[in-house]
PDB file of N, CA, C and O in Angstrom:
ATOM      1  N   MET A   1       0.826  -1.192   0.000  1.00  0.00           N
ATOM      2  CA  MET A   1       0.000   0.000   0.000  1.00  0.00           C
ATOM      3  C   MET A   1       0.870   1.255   0.000  1.00  0.00           C
ATOM      4  O   MET A   1       0.598   2.202  -0.739  1.00  0.00           O
ATOM      5  N   LYS A   2       1.921   1.263   0.832  1.00  0.00           N
ATOM      6  CA  LYS A   2       2.785   2.419   0.941  1.00  0.00           C
ATOM      7  C   LYS A   2       3.505   2.681  -0.377  1.00  0.00           C
ATOM      8  O   LYS A   2       3.614   3.834  -0.795  1.00  0.00           O
ATOM      9  N   SER A   3       3.996   1.641  -1.036  1.00  0.00           N
ATOM     10  CA  SER A   3       4.718   1.817  -2.296  1.00  0.00           C
ATOM     11  C   SER A   3       3.795   2.367  -3.381  1.00  0.00           C
ATOM     12  O   SER A   3       4.215   3.182  -4.204  1.00  0.00           O
ATOM     13  N   HIS A   4       2.546   1.925  -3.383  1.00  0.00           N
ATOM     14  CA  HIS A   4       1.577   2.435  -4.352  1.00  0.00           C
ATOM     15  C   HIS A   4       1.341   3.929  -4.124  1.00  0.00           C
ATOM     16  O   HIS A   4       1.269   4.706  -5.076  1.00  0.00           O
ATOM     17  N   LEU A   5       1.224   4.312  -2.883  1.00  0.00           N
ATOM     18  CA  LEU A   5       1.014   5.710  -2.542  1.00  0.00           C
ATOM     19  C   LEU A   5       2.225   6.554  -2.925  1.00  0.00           C
ATOM     20  O   LEU A   5       2.075   7.652  -3.462  1.00  0.00           O
ATOM     21  N   MET A   6       3.423   6.044  -2.650  1.00  0.00           N
ATOM     22  CA  MET A   6       4.651   6.762  -3.010  1.00  0.00           C
ATOM     23  C   MET A   6       4.758   6.923  -4.524  1.00  0.00           C
ATOM     24  O   MET A   6       5.167   7.980  -5.005  1.00  0.00           O
ATOM     25  N   PHE A   7       4.399   5.895  -5.272  1.00  0.00           N
ATOM     26  CA  PHE A   7       4.426   5.975  -6.729  1.00  0.00           C
ATOM     27  C   PHE A   7       3.465   7.046  -7.223  1.00  0.00           C
ATOM     28  O   PHE A   7       3.805   7.822  -8.116  1.00  0.00           O
ATOM     29  N   ALA A   8       2.268   7.093  -6.650  1.00  0.00           N
ATOM     30  CA  ALA A   8       1.274   8.098  -7.042  1.00  0.00           C
ATOM     31  C   ALA A   8       1.779   9.505  -6.727  1.00  0.00           C
ATOM     32  O   ALA A   8       1.585  10.429  -7.516  1.00  0.00           O
ATOM     33  N   VAL A   9       2.423   9.664  -5.581  1.00  0.00           N
ATOM     34  CA  VAL A   9       2.964  10.969  -5.206  1.00  0.00           C
ATOM     35  C   VAL A   9       4.074  11.375  -6.181  1.00  0.00           C
ATOM     36  O   VAL A   9       4.125  12.525  -6.617  1.00  0.00           O
ATOM     37  N   ARG A  10       4.950  10.448  -6.518  1.00  0.00           N
ATOM     38  CA  ARG A  10       6.037  10.751  -7.469  1.00  0.00           C
ATOM     39  C   ARG A  10       5.476  11.168  -8.829  1.00  0.00           C
ATOM     40  O   ARG A  10       5.974  12.105  -9.453  1.00  0.00           O
ATOM     41  N   GLU A  11       4.457  10.478  -9.273  1.00  0.00           N
ATOM     42  CA  GLU A  11       3.824  10.838 -10.550  1.00  0.00           C
ATOM     43  C   GLU A  11       3.247  12.254 -10.485  1.00  0.00           C
ATOM     44  O   GLU A  11       3.416  13.044 -11.415  1.00  0.00           O
ATOM     45  N   GLU A  12       2.577  12.561  -9.403  1.00  0.00           N
ATOM     46  CA  GLU A  12       1.977  13.884  -9.238  1.00  0.00           C
ATOM     47  C   GLU A  12       3.053  14.963  -9.175  1.00  0.00           C
ATOM     48  O   GLU A  12       2.883  16.044  -9.739  1.00  0.00           O
ATOM     49  N   VAL A  13       4.150  14.676  -8.499  1.00  0.00           N
ATOM     50  CA  VAL A  13       5.258  15.632  -8.430  1.00  0.00           C
ATOM     51  C   VAL A  13       5.811  15.894  -9.827  1.00  0.00           C
ATOM     52  O   VAL A  13       6.098  17.041 -10.169  1.00  0.00           O
ATOM     53  N   GLU A  14       5.961  14.869 -10.621  1.00  0.00           N
ATOM     54  CA  GLU A  14       6.475  15.033 -11.983  1.00  0.00           C
ATOM     55  C   GLU A  14       5.519  15.881 -12.830  1.00  0.00           C
ATOM     56  O   GLU A  14       5.966  16.745 -13.585  1.00  0.00           O
ATOM     57  N   VAL A  15       4.230  15.645 -12.712  1.00  0.00           N
ATOM     58  CA  VAL A  15       3.243  16.440 -13.444  1.00  0.00           C
ATOM     59  C   VAL A  15       3.332  17.906 -13.017  1.00  0.00           C
ATOM     60  O   VAL A  15       3.289  18.811 -13.851  1.00  0.00           O
ATOM     61  N   LEU A  16       3.456  18.124 -11.725  1.00  0.00           N
ATOM     62  CA  LEU A  16       3.548  19.497 -11.216  1.00  0.00           C
ATOM     63  C   LEU A  16       4.838  20.171 -11.669  1.00  0.00           C
ATOM     64  O   LEU A  16       4.830  21.363 -11.980  1.00  0.00           O
ATOM     65  N   ARG A  17       5.937  19.441 -11.713  1.00  0.00           N
ATOM     66  CA  ARG A  17       7.203  20.009 -12.208  1.00  0.00           C
ATOM     67  C   ARG A  17       7.075  20.429 -13.668  1.00  0.00           C
ATOM     68  O   ARG A  17       7.559  21.491 -14.059  1.00  0.00           O
ATOM     69  N   GLU A  18       6.428  19.597 -14.463  1.00  0.00           N
ATOM     70  CA  GLU A  18       6.216  19.942 -15.873  1.00  0.00           C
ATOM     71  C   GLU A  18       5.348  21.186 -16.004  1.00  0.00           C
ATOM     72  O   GLU A  18       5.628  22.061 -16.823  1.00  0.00           O
ATOM     73  N   LYS A  19       4.308  21.260 -15.206  1.00  0.00           N
ATOM     74  CA  LYS A  19       3.409  22.414 -15.233  1.00  0.00           C
ATOM     75  C   LYS A  19       4.155  23.684 -14.815  1.00  0.00           C
ATOM     76  O   LYS A  19       3.982  24.739 -15.427  1.00  0.00           O
ATOM     77  N   ILE A  20       4.973  23.581 -13.787  1.00  0.00           N
ATOM     78  CA  ILE A  20       5.769  24.729 -13.342  1.00  0.00           C
ATOM     79  C   ILE A  20       6.699  25.187 -14.460  1.00  0.00           C
ATOM     80  O   ILE A  20       6.840  26.386 -14.703  1.00  0.00           O
ATOM     81  N   SER A  21       7.325  24.245 -15.131  1.00  0.00           N
ATOM     82  CA  SER A  21       8.220  24.584 -16.238  1.00  0.00           C
ATOM     83  C   SER A  21       7.461  25.305 -17.355  1.00  0.00           C
ATOM     84  O   SER A  21       7.941  26.304 -17.892  1.00  0.00           O
ATOM     85  N   GLU A  22       6.281  24.798 -17.700  1.00  0.00           N
ATOM     86  CA  GLU A  22       5.458  25.447 -18.731  1.00  0.00           C
ATOM     87  C   GLU A  22       5.060  26.858 -18.310  1.00  0.00           C
ATOM     88  O   GLU A  22       5.085  27.785 -19.120  1.00  0.00           O
ATOM     89  N   LEU A  23       4.696  27.013 -17.048  1.00  0.00           N
ATOM     90  CA  LEU A  23       4.290  28.330 -16.558  1.00  0.00           C
ATOM     91  C   LEU A  23       5.465  29.305 -16.532  1.00  0.00           C
ATOM     92  O   LEU A  23       5.294  30.487 -16.830  1.00  0.00           O
ATOM     93  N   MET A  24       6.645  28.825 -16.181  1.00  0.00           N
ATOM     94  CA  MET A  24       7.832  29.681 -16.186  1.00  0.00           C
ATOM     95  C   MET A  24       8.148  30.149 -17.607  1.00  0.00           C
ATOM     96  O   MET A  24       8.511  31.305 -17.821  1.00  0.00           O
ATOM     97  N   ASP A  25       8.008  29.244 -18.571  1.00  0.00           N
ATOM     98  CA  ASP A  25       8.211  29.628 -19.976  1.00  0.00           C
ATOM     99  C   ASP A  25       7.190  30.681 -20.395  1.00  0.00           C
ATOM    100  O   ASP A  25       7.525  31.647 -21.081  1.00  0.00           O
ATOM    101  N   ARG A  26       5.959  30.489 -19.982  1.00  0.00           N
ATOM    102  CA  ARG A  26       4.886  31.447 -20.311  1.00  0.00           C
ATOM    103  C   ARG A  26       5.157  32.809 -19.680  1.00  0.00           C
ATOM    104  O   ARG A  26       4.942  33.843 -20.312  1.00  0.00           O
ATOM    105  N   ILE A  27       5.626  32.810 -18.442  1.00  0.00           N
ATOM    106  CA  ILE A  27       5.963  34.062 -17.765  1.00  0.00           C
ATOM    107  C   ILE A  27       7.049  34.797 -18.527  1.00  0.00           C
ATOM    108  O   ILE A  27       6.957  36.007 -18.736  1.00  0.00           O
ATOM    109  N   SER A  28       8.077  34.072 -18.944  1.00  0.00           N
ATOM    110  CA  SER A  28       9.176  34.697 -19.691  1.00  0.00           C
ATOM    111  C   SER A  28       8.670  35.321 -20.984  1.00  0.00           C
ATOM    112  O   SER A  28       9.043  36.442 -21.327  1.00  0.00           O
ATOM    113  N   LEU A  29       7.827  34.598 -21.691  1.00  0.00           N
ATOM    114  CA  LEU A  29       7.266  35.112 -22.934  1.00  0.00           C
ATOM    115  C   LEU A  29       6.427  36.360 -22.689  1.00  0.00           C
ATOM    116  O   LEU A  29       6.544  37.343 -23.422  1.00  0.00           O
ATOM    117  N   LEU A  30       5.588  36.325 -21.671  1.00  0.00           N
ATOM    118  CA  LEU A  30       4.738  37.475 -21.359  1.00  0.00           C
ATOM    119  C   LEU A  30       5.556  38.677 -20.897  1.00  0.00           C
ATOM    120  O   LEU A  30       5.210  39.817 -21.206  1.00  0.00           O
ATOM    121  N   GLU A  31       6.645  38.430 -20.154  1.00  0.00           N
ATOM    122  CA  GLU A  31       7.501  39.535 -19.735  1.00  0.00           C
ATOM    123  C   GLU A  31       8.172  40.203 -20.940  1.00  0.00           C
ATOM    124  O   GLU A  31       8.279  41.428 -20.999  1.00  0.00           O
ATOM    125  N   MET A  32       8.618  39.391 -21.891  1.00  0.00           N
ATOM    126  CA  MET A  32       9.217  39.961 -23.108  1.00  0.00           C
ATOM    127  C   MET A  32       8.181  40.754 -23.894  1.00  0.00           C
ATOM    128  O   MET A  32       8.457  41.859 -24.362  1.00  0.00           O
ATOM    129  N   GLU A  33       6.985  40.183 -24.036  1.00  0.00           N
ATOM    130  CA  GLU A  33       5.904  40.862 -24.748  1.00  0.00           C
ATOM    131  C   GLU A  33       5.550  42.174 -24.051  1.00  0.00           C
ATOM    132  O   GLU A  33       5.332  43.190 -24.711  1.00  0.00           O
ATOM    133  N   ASN A  34       5.492  42.154 -22.740  1.00  0.00           N
ATOM    134  CA  ASN A  34       5.183  43.340 -21.971  1.00  0.00           C
ATOM    135  C   ASN A  34       6.239  44.425 -22.191  1.00  0.00           C
ATOM    136  O   ASN A  34       5.900  45.599 -22.345  1.00  0.00           O
ATOM    137  N   ALA A  35       7.507  44.040 -22.206  1.00  0.00           N
ATOM    138  CA  ALA A  35       8.587  45.001 -22.414  1.00  0.00           C
ATOM    139  C   ALA A  35       8.474  45.656 -23.792  1.00  0.00           C
ATOM    140  O   ALA A  35       8.670  46.863 -23.930  1.00  0.00           O
ATOM    141  N   VAL A  36       8.157  44.853 -24.805  1.00  0.00           N
ATOM    142  CA  VAL A  36       8.006  45.400 -26.153  1.00  0.00           C
ATOM    143  C   VAL A  36       6.827  46.364 -26.205  1.00  0.00           C
ATOM    144  O   VAL A  36       6.938  47.455 -26.765  1.00  0.00           O
ATOM    145  N   LEU A  37       5.715  45.968 -25.630  1.00  0.00           N
ATOM    146  CA  LEU A  37       4.538  46.833 -25.641  1.00  0.00           C
ATOM    147  C   LEU A  37       4.788  48.130 -24.885  1.00  0.00           C
ATOM    148  O   LEU A  37       4.383  49.202 -25.334  1.00  0.00           O
ATOM    149  N   LYS A  38       5.454  48.036 -23.742  1.00  0.00           N
ATOM    150  CA  LYS A  38       5.767  49.247 -22.979  1.00  0.00           C
ATOM    151  C   LYS A  38       6.692  50.171 -23.752  1.00  0.00           C
ATOM    152  O   LYS A  38       6.547  51.391 -23.687  1.00  0.00           O
ATOM    153  N   SER A  39       7.633  49.605 -24.477  1.00  0.00           N
ATOM    154  CA  SER A  39       8.588  50.433 -25.211  1.00  0.00           C
ATOM    155  C   SER A  39       7.926  51.177 -26.370  1.00  0.00           C
ATOM    156  O   SER A  39       8.455  52.184 -26.841  1.00  0.00           O
ATOM    157  N   HIS A  40       6.783  50.693 -26.828  1.00  0.00           N
ATOM    158  CA  HIS A  40       6.090  51.332 -27.948  1.00  0.00           C
ATOM    159  C   HIS A  40       4.874  52.160 -27.511  1.00  0.00           C
ATOM    160  O   HIS A  40       4.233  52.810 -28.337  1.00  0.00           O
ATOM    161  N   ALA A  41       4.567  52.133 -26.231  1.00  0.00           N
ATOM    162  CA  ALA A  41       3.401  52.867 -25.733  1.00  0.00           C
ATOM    163  C   ALA A  41       3.780  54.322 -25.457  1.00  0.00           C
ATOM    164  O   ALA A  41       4.922  54.638 -25.121  1.00  0.00           O
ATOM    165  N   THR A  42       2.790  55.190 -25.611  1.00  0.00           N
ATOM    166  CA  THR A  42       3.016  56.607 -25.319  1.00  0.00           C
ATOM    167  C   THR A  42       3.017  56.809 -23.801  1.00  0.00           C
ATOM    168  O   THR A  42       2.453  55.997 -23.068  1.00  0.00           O
ATOM    169  N   PRO A  43       3.643  57.877 -23.333  1.00  0.00           N
ATOM    170  CA  PRO A  43       3.615  58.163 -21.896  1.00  0.00           C
ATOM    171  C   PRO A  43       2.191  58.315 -21.360  1.00  0.00           C
ATOM    172  O   PRO A  43       1.908  57.932 -20.225  1.00  0.00           O
ATOM    173  N   GLU A  44       1.296  58.873 -22.177  1.00  0.00           N
ATOM    174  CA  GLU A  44      -0.097  59.032 -21.749  1.00  0.00           C
ATOM    175  C   GLU A  44      -0.756  57.666 -21.536  1.00  0.00           C
ATOM    176  O   GLU A  44      -1.492  57.468 -20.570  1.00  0.00           O
ATOM    177  N   THR A  45      -0.490  56.746 -22.432  1.00  0.00           N
ATOM    178  CA  THR A  45      -1.055  55.402 -22.314  1.00  0.00           C
ATOM    179  C   THR A  45      -0.535  54.709 -21.058  1.00  0.00           C
ATOM    180  O   THR A  45      -1.297  54.074 -20.330  1.00  0.00           O
ATOM    181  N   LEU A  46       0.759  54.835 -20.812  1.00  0.00           N
ATOM    182  CA  LEU A  46       1.336  54.213 -19.622  1.00  0.00           C
ATOM    183  C   LEU A  46       0.766  54.821 -18.348  1.00  0.00           C
ATOM    184  O   LEU A  46       0.508  54.108 -17.378  1.00  0.00           O
ATOM    185  N   ALA A  47       0.567  56.144 -18.348  1.00  0.00           N
ATOM    186  CA  ALA A  47      -0.018  56.804 -17.183  1.00  0.00           C
ATOM    187  C   ALA A  47      -1.449  56.336 -16.965  1.00  0.00           C
ATOM    188  O   ALA A  47      -1.868  56.111 -15.830  1.00  0.00           O
ATOM    189  N   SER A  48      -2.196  56.189 -18.050  1.00  0.00           N
ATOM    190  CA  SER A  48      -3.575  55.721 -17.958  1.00  0.00           C
ATOM    191  C   SER A  48      -3.630  54.296 -17.398  1.00  0.00           C
ATOM    192  O   SER A  48      -4.473  53.989 -16.554  1.00  0.00           O
ATOM    193  N   LEU A  49      -2.740  53.437 -17.864  1.00  0.00           N
ATOM    194  CA  LEU A  49      -2.697  52.064 -17.366  1.00  0.00           C
ATOM    195  C   LEU A  49      -2.330  52.028 -15.884  1.00  0.00           C
ATOM    196  O   LEU A  49      -2.911  51.264 -15.113  1.00  0.00           O
ATOM    197  N   ALA A  50      -1.372  52.851 -15.494  1.00  0.00           N
ATOM    198  CA  ALA A  50      -0.971  52.909 -14.089  1.00  0.00           C
ATOM    199  C   ALA A  50      -2.147  53.351 -13.218  1.00  0.00           C
ATOM    200  O   ALA A  50      -2.339  52.832 -12.119  1.00  0.00           O
ATOM    201  N   ALA A  51      -2.926  54.304 -13.707  1.00  0.00           N
ATOM    202  CA  ALA A  51      -4.091  54.770 -12.955  1.00  0.00           C
ATOM    203  C   ALA A  51      -5.134  53.660 -12.830  1.00  0.00           C
ATOM    204  O   ALA A  51      -5.747  53.498 -11.774  1.00  0.00           O
ATOM    205  N   GLN A  52      -5.336  52.898 -13.903  1.00  0.00           N
ATOM    206  CA  GLN A  52      -6.299  51.797 -13.861  1.00  0.00           C
ATOM    207  C   GLN A  52      -5.861  50.716 -12.880  1.00  0.00           C
ATOM    208  O   GLN A  52      -6.678  50.188 -12.126  1.00  0.00           O
ATOM    209  N   VAL A  53      -4.572  50.389 -12.890  1.00  0.00           N
ATOM    210  CA  VAL A  53      -4.050  49.370 -11.976  1.00  0.00           C
ATOM    211  C   VAL A  53      -4.225  49.838 -10.539  1.00  0.00           C
ATOM    212  O   VAL A  53      -4.607  49.061  -9.664  1.00  0.00           O
ATOM    213  N   SER A  54      -3.944  51.106 -10.305  1.00  0.00           N
ATOM    214  CA  SER A  54      -4.090  51.660  -8.962  1.00  0.00           C
ATOM    215  C   SER A  54      -5.548  51.608  -8.506  1.00  0.00           C
ATOM    216  O   SER A  54      -5.834  51.243  -7.365  1.00  0.00           O
ATOM    217  N   ALA A  55      -6.464  51.973  -9.396  1.00  0.00           N
ATOM    218  CA  ALA A  55      -7.887  51.951  -9.058  1.00  0.00           C
ATOM    219  C   ALA A  55      -8.363  50.519  -8.802  1.00  0.00           C
ATOM    220  O   ALA A  55      -9.141  50.284  -7.878  1.00  0.00           O
ATOM    221  N   ASN A  56      -7.907  49.570  -9.603  1.00  0.00           N
ATOM    222  CA  ASN A  56      -8.311  48.173  -9.430  1.00  0.00           C
ATOM    223  C   ASN A  56      -7.761  47.588  -8.135  1.00  0.00           C
ATOM    224  O   ASN A  56      -8.398  46.727  -7.528  1.00  0.00           O
ATOM    225  N   ALA A  57      -6.607  48.038  -7.712  1.00  0.00           N
ATOM    226  CA  ALA A  57      -6.016  47.529  -6.481  1.00  0.00           C
ATOM    227  C   ALA A  57      -6.798  47.991  -5.260  1.00  0.00           C
ATOM    228  O   ALA A  57      -6.759  47.338  -4.217  1.00  0.00           O
ATOM    229  N   LYS A  58      -7.504  49.107  -5.377  1.00  0.00           N
ATOM    230  CA  LYS A  58      -8.252  49.656  -4.244  1.00  0.00           C
ATOM    231  C   LYS A  58      -9.657  49.079  -4.124  1.00  0.00           C
ATOM    232  O   LYS A  58     -10.278  49.200  -3.068  1.00  0.00           O
ATOM    233  N   THR A  59     -10.172  48.452  -5.181  1.00  0.00           N
ATOM    234  CA  THR A  59     -11.526  47.903  -5.140  1.00  0.00           C
ATOM    235  C   THR A  59     -11.464  46.395  -4.977  1.00  0.00           C
ATOM    236  O   THR A  59     -10.628  45.744  -5.603  1.00  0.00           O
ATOM    237  N   PRO A  60     -12.345  45.816  -4.136  1.00  0.00           N
ATOM    238  CA  PRO A  60     -12.323  44.361  -3.943  1.00  0.00           C
ATOM    239  C   PRO A  60     -12.803  43.647  -5.200  1.00  0.00           C
ATOM    240  O   PRO A  60     -13.545  44.200  -6.012  1.00  0.00           O
ATOM    241  N   ALA A  61     -12.363  42.418  -5.334  1.00  0.00           N
ATOM    242  CA  ALA A  61     -12.766  41.600  -6.483  1.00  0.00           C
ATOM    243  C   ALA A  61     -14.244  41.268  -6.394  1.00  0.00           C
ATOM    244  O   ALA A  61     -14.780  41.137  -5.294  1.00  0.00           O
ATOM    245  N   PRO A  62     -14.920  41.126  -7.544  1.00  0.00           N
ATOM    246  CA  PRO A  62     -16.335  40.747  -7.525  1.00  0.00           C
ATOM    247  C   PRO A  62     -16.514  39.389  -6.855  1.00  0.00           C
ATOM    248  O   PRO A  62     -15.636  38.531  -6.949  1.00  0.00           O
ATOM    249  N   GLY A  63     -17.626  39.193  -6.191  1.00  0.00           N
ATOM    250  CA  GLY A  63     -17.912  37.922  -5.546  1.00  0.00           C
ATOM    251  C   GLY A  63     -17.510  37.905  -4.088  1.00  0.00           C
ATOM    252  O   GLY A  63     -17.857  36.965  -3.372  1.00  0.00           O
ATOM    253  N   GLY A  64     -16.801  38.897  -3.632  1.00  0.00           N
ATOM    254  CA  GLY A  64     -16.458  38.992  -2.225  1.00  0.00           C
ATOM    255  C   GLY A  64     -15.329  38.097  -1.774  1.00  0.00           C
ATOM    256  O   GLY A  64     -14.914  38.176  -0.617  1.00  0.00           O
ATOM    257  N   GLY A  65     -14.809  37.235  -2.662  1.00  0.00           N
ATOM    258  CA  GLY A  65     -13.707  36.364  -2.262  1.00  0.00           C
ATOM    259  C   GLY A  65     -14.130  35.396  -1.180  1.00  0.00           C
ATOM    260  O   GLY A  65     -15.304  35.045  -1.065  1.00  0.00           O
ATOM    261  N   GLY A  66     -13.161  34.968  -0.387  1.00  0.00           N
ATOM    262  CA  GLY A  66     -13.469  34.115   0.748  1.00  0.00           C
ATOM    263  C   GLY A  66     -13.451  32.632   0.453  1.00  0.00           C
ATOM    264  O   GLY A  66     -13.601  31.819   1.366  1.00  0.00           O
ATOM    265  N   GLY A  67     -13.271  32.263  -0.805  1.00  0.00           N
ATOM    266  CA  GLY A  67     -13.225  30.839  -1.116  1.00  0.00           C
ATOM    267  C   GLY A  67     -12.363  30.594  -2.310  1.00  0.00           C
ATOM    268  O   GLY A  67     -12.000  31.513  -3.044  1.00  0.00           O
ATOM    269  N   THR A  68     -12.036  29.325  -2.496  1.00  0.00           N
ATOM    270  CA  THR A  68     -11.247  28.965  -3.663  1.00  0.00           C
ATOM    271  C   THR A  68     -12.064  28.057  -4.549  1.00  0.00           C
ATOM    272  O   THR A  68     -12.940  27.328  -4.086  1.00  0.00           O
ATOM    273  N   THR A  69     -11.764  28.113  -5.823  1.00  0.00           N
ATOM    274  CA  THR A  69     -12.432  27.232  -6.762  1.00  0.00           C
ATOM    275  C   THR A  69     -11.390  26.461  -7.541  1.00  0.00           C
ATOM    276  O   THR A  69     -10.340  27.001  -7.889  1.00  0.00           O
ATOM    277  N   ASN A  70     -11.675  25.206  -7.815  1.00  0.00           N
ATOM    278  CA  ASN A  70     -10.758  24.363  -8.601  1.00  0.00           C
ATOM    279  C   ASN A  70     -11.460  23.833  -9.794  1.00  0.00           C
ATOM    280  O   ASN A  70     -10.866  23.102 -10.586  1.00  0.00           O
TER     281      ASN A  70
END
């Protein structure tokens, strides 16, 4: 029973490692894309985006939070 459980855990760890690797690659791609977009945006556009981010940070998320969904 213990060996079966350990095997299942090892499999799950491997799946999670692969997912982490995929997400890290995605983050790198999005960071590069973000840098390119920022370099081509006007100062007014960047200021507007900063204001939107600031406003969104001050308002709670819809639904009130308090739980997780999977």
